[in-house]
C-alpha positions, 0 to 999 in steps of 0.5 A, spaced: 571 548 623 564 549 620 559 546 624 553 545 619 554 544 611 547 542 608 544 542 601 537 546 602 531 543 599 535 540 593 530 538 587 528 530 587 529 530 579 533 535 574 530 535 567 536 535 561 537 542 558 534 546 564 537 550 569 537 549 577 539 553 583 541 549 589 543 552 595 549 550 600 549 552 607 555 552 612 554 555 619 559 555 625 566 557 622 570 563 623 573 566 619 568 564 613 569 558 610 571 556 603 565 552 599 567 548 593 562 544 588 564 537 585 560 533 580 563 526 580 570 527 578 569 535 576 571 541 580 566 545 576 559 545 575 557 544 567 549 545 565 545 539 566 545 538 558 546 530 557 544 523 560 551 522 562 550 526 569 544 521 571 547 518 577 553 522 578 554 525 585 553 533 587 557 535 593 558 541 597 564 542 601 566 547 606 572 548 609 575 553 614 582 556 611 585 556 618 583 548 619 583 545 612 584 538 615 577 538 617 572 539 611 565 538 612 560 536 606 553 534 604 551 531 597 546 528 593 545 523 587 542 526 581 536 524 578 536 526 571 530 525 567 531 525 559 527 522 553 529 515 551 535 514 547 533 507 542 538 503 539 536 497 534 540 491 533 540 484 530 541 479 535 543 471 534 547 469 528 543 470 522 548 474 518 550 471 511 558 473 513 561 477 519 557 480 524 551 485 523 553 492 524 548 497 527 546 500 520 544 493 517 545 486 516 544 481 511 540 474 512 538 468 509 531 467 506 527 462 511 531 464 517 529 467 524 531 474 525 531 477 532 531 484 533 533 488 540 531 495 541 536 497 547 533 503 551 536 508 555 531 512 558 529 515 565 524 515 567 523 508 564 519 507 558 511 505 558 511 504 550 515 501 545 513 501 537 516 498 531 516 500 524 518 498 517 519 504 512 516 509 517 509 504 518 507 501 524 508 493 523 502 491 526 499 494 520 503 488 516 502 481 515 507 479 520 506 475 526 511 477 532 513 473 538 517 477 543 521 475 548 525 477 554 528 475 561 523 474 566 516 472 567 511 477 563 504 478 562 502 478 554 496 480 551 493 478 544 489 483 540 484 482 534 481 487 530 477 489 524 473 494 520 467 494 525 470 493 532 475 491 536 475 485 541 477 485 548 484 483 549 486 476 552 491 476 557 496 470 558 502 469 563 508 467 560 514 464 564 521 464 561 526 460 563 534 463 562 541 461 564 544 464 570 548 470 569 555 468 567 554 462 563 554 462 555 548 465 552 544 461 548 540 463 542 532 464 544 527 459 542 521 461 539 514 458 541 508 458 537 502 460 541 495 459 537 490 464 538 483 462 535 479 469 533 472 467 530 469 472 526 461 474 524 460 472 517 458 479 515 464 482 518 470 484 513 477 484 515 481 490 517 485 493 511 492 491 511 490 485 515 490 477 513 485 473 510 483 470 517 480 477 519 485 481 522 492 482 525 495 478 531 500 481 535 504 479 541 507 484 545 512 484 550 518 488 552 524 490 547 525 484 543 521 482 536 522 476 532 521 475 524 520 467 523 521 464 517 523 471 514 522 472 506 524 477 501 518 481 502 520 483 509 527 486 507 527 494 508 529 499 513 526 497 521 526 502 527 524 502 534 521 507 538 520 508 545 516 513 549 516 516 557 514 522 560 519 526 557 518 524 550 519 520 544 526 517 542 527 513 535 532 509 533 536 510 527 534 506 521 536 498 521 537 496 514 535 488 513 537 485 507 534 478 505 538 474 501 536 469 496 537 464 490 535 467 483 528 466 481 525 467 474 522 474 473 517 471 468 514 465 471 507 465 468 507 466 461 510 461 456 516 464 452 516 461 445 521 463 440 520 461 432 525 461 427 527 458 421 533 454 419 539 459 418 536 464 423 539 467 429 535 468 435 536 473 441 533 470 448 533 475 454 533 471 461 531 476 467 532 474 474 531 477 481 536 475 486 540 478 492 545 479 492 545 481 485 552 479 483 550 473 478 553 468 474 549 465 468 549 459 464 545 456 458 543 449 456 540 447 450 536 440 451 531 436 446 530 429 445 536 428 441 542 432 444 543 436 451 549 441 451 551 447 454 552 454 450 559 456 449 561 463 452 561 466 445 554 465 445 552 468 452 552 476 454 551 479 461 547 485 461 545 490 467 539 489 471 540 481 472 539 479 465 543 475 460 542 474 453 543 468 449 545 468 441 542 462 438 543 460 431 538 455 428 542 451 424 538 445 422 532 441 425 536 438 431 536 445 433 529 446 435 528 444 443 528 448 449 533 453 452 535 453 460 537 459 463 541 458 470 543 463 475 547 463 481 549 468 486 553 467 493 547 464 496 546 458 491 544 456 484 536 457 482 532 451 484 528 451 477 531 454 470 528 459 466 525 455 460 525 458 453 522 454 447 525 454 440 520 452 435 520 452 427 517 458 424 512 457 418 507 461 414 502 465 418 495 462 419 489 466 416 485 471 419 479 470 423 472 473 423 472 477 417 466 481 415 464 487 412 463 492 417 461 498 413 459 500 406 456 505 401 455 507 394 463 507 393 466 504 399 467 498 403 470 497 410 473 490 412 475 488 419 479 481 421 482 478 427 490 476 426 491 469 426 498 466 429 504 469 425 508 463 424 513 466 429 515 471 424 513 478 423 506 478 418 503 483 414 496 483 411 493 484 404 486 485 401 484 484 394 478 487 391 475 483 384 469 485 381 464 478 381 462 478 374 468 479 370 474 477 375 477 484 374 482 486 380 480 493 382 485 494 388 490 491 392 491 494 399 497 492 404 497 494 412 503 492 417 499 490 423 492 490 423 487 486 418 482 492 417 481 495 410 477 501 407 476 500 400 474 506 396 473 508 389 468 503 388 463 503 382 456 503 385 451 498 385 456 492 383 458 485 387 465 484 389 469 479 392 474 481 397 480 476 399 484 477 405 491 474 406 496 474 411 504 474 409 511 473 412 517 471 409 515 464 409 509 465 404 502 467 405 496 464 409 490 461 405 485 466 403 479 468 406 474 470 401 468 475 402 462 477 398 460 484 398 456 489 394 456 497 394 449 501 394 446 504 388 446 511 387 438 511 389 439 506 394 444 510 397 440 516 397 434 513 400 438 510 406 440 517 407 433 520 407 431 514 411 436 516 416 433 523 416 426 521 417 428 517 423 432 522 426 426 527 425 421 522 428 426 521 434 426 529 434 418 529 434 417 524 439 422 528 444 418 534 443 411 530 444 414 527 451 417 534 453 410 537 451 406 532 456 411 533 461 410 541 461 402 539 461 403 535 467 407 540 471 402 546 470 396 541 472 400 540 478 401 547 480 394 549 479 392 543 483 397 546 489 394 553 488 387 551 489 388 547 495 392 553 498 386 558 497 381 553 500 385 552 506 386 560 507 378 561 506 377 555 511 381 558 516 378 565 515 371 562 516 373 559 522 376 565 525 370 569 523 365 564 527 370 564 533 370 572 533 363 572 533 361 567 538 366 571 543 362 578 541 356 574 543 359 572 550 361 578 552 355 582 551 351 577 555 356 578 561 355 585 560 347 584 561 348 580 567 352 585 570 347 591 569 342 586 573 346 585 579 348 593 580 341 595 583 340 601 588 340 599 596 346 594 595 353 595 597 359 592 595 366 592 599 372 591 595 378 589 600 
């Protein structure tokens, strides 16, 4: 039988998808032993390609064929490293109906939503991030409270556009029941974070009005407290270790809420005459979108529900009521109520039905332009009385009362009256008209220019234009003179500087020449006969 069977220098860890050579040495057997490998329950060795091989035992067994009852083995426990595998799920009982799936869940508005990011990774992760529609959640307005078993160290961090603050750390002790007991939903706890700002600092883009986003980070859980419809969307979590990053599949969070009116600010008024039928559209926002509408008419005299043949459903969360005004008692308010699986809307959408009347007179009418044969008039339309209106302008000669022309426009109270006689005074009346009648007229007095006056105006305009042109030429000429003077002054200054530098250079050269001549004379006096000079 073999005396020794051992694995030679097995690797401490193996990376997924890589190939490794592990040697098994057997000695002391004659004849040579048979060596077999096993991985877990497998007699063959597949490539280490998945995380499922982590924690399995790799064994090498040698056995003498003459003594099969005495095998000798050596083994190692595989430490396979791989990137994180993240799975996002909803925890707690907040779903509208049934349990939440791995792909998504529907929750009620106002509830607390608890996410759990389950991570399978080796080595352990060092960072977990949360995303909504591929955007990091710490750029949003939410405040997250995270939790897990055990005592953890949390930090609170604030930032704005100018600088980041030093994180403040907090030790949190979390209590939980012992294993084996019935699980209880987590109990969120609010933590107040003071973050004073300098008055000159501005909040970071995407942050709240208090000067930045506050984020509390823990291990692998996140809670959205008092969730709103604006927080619905696709959520993912991402985990990172030294082998890489892993992101979960998108989790669709649907926030269901009772219907609300799409138009909540503008006053919706419909005007009608007796015998007229009015079509009123009610649009709501809701989730889920399966809606049931009801309409109620109400005034000081009566209150009744509209019958089914007066109400029609339309796609996109809309309902149309066809209301016939039979008499004065049919003026009042219509209430549009919508209901879905969550409940009935708290406040109805209101529509006011008022009697239609003649239009109001146009306002702020004036003559905006005139010439020798035309006048231009402009007005602002008044209230149309609840019906479609048109506008009419009539031109009369002031002296004779003769109607010169009548012009009608459909939408705008603007008129250009042409073909008038030069030098005459005119009266212009402007009225608004709908099917119930005309408004009170607005009268303007105007006159056209005489031919000579018109020519004088044109000549004056030409003179003004010519004068402006001359002024522009004078200004340009003055600018040219100033530029020439500046250039001449600069050139003169440059010449003066150059001449001064030449004079200084000549004086220095002359002084150096005189000094050299004096030094030569001194050398001649010193070199007389009888003297000896030794140069070492």
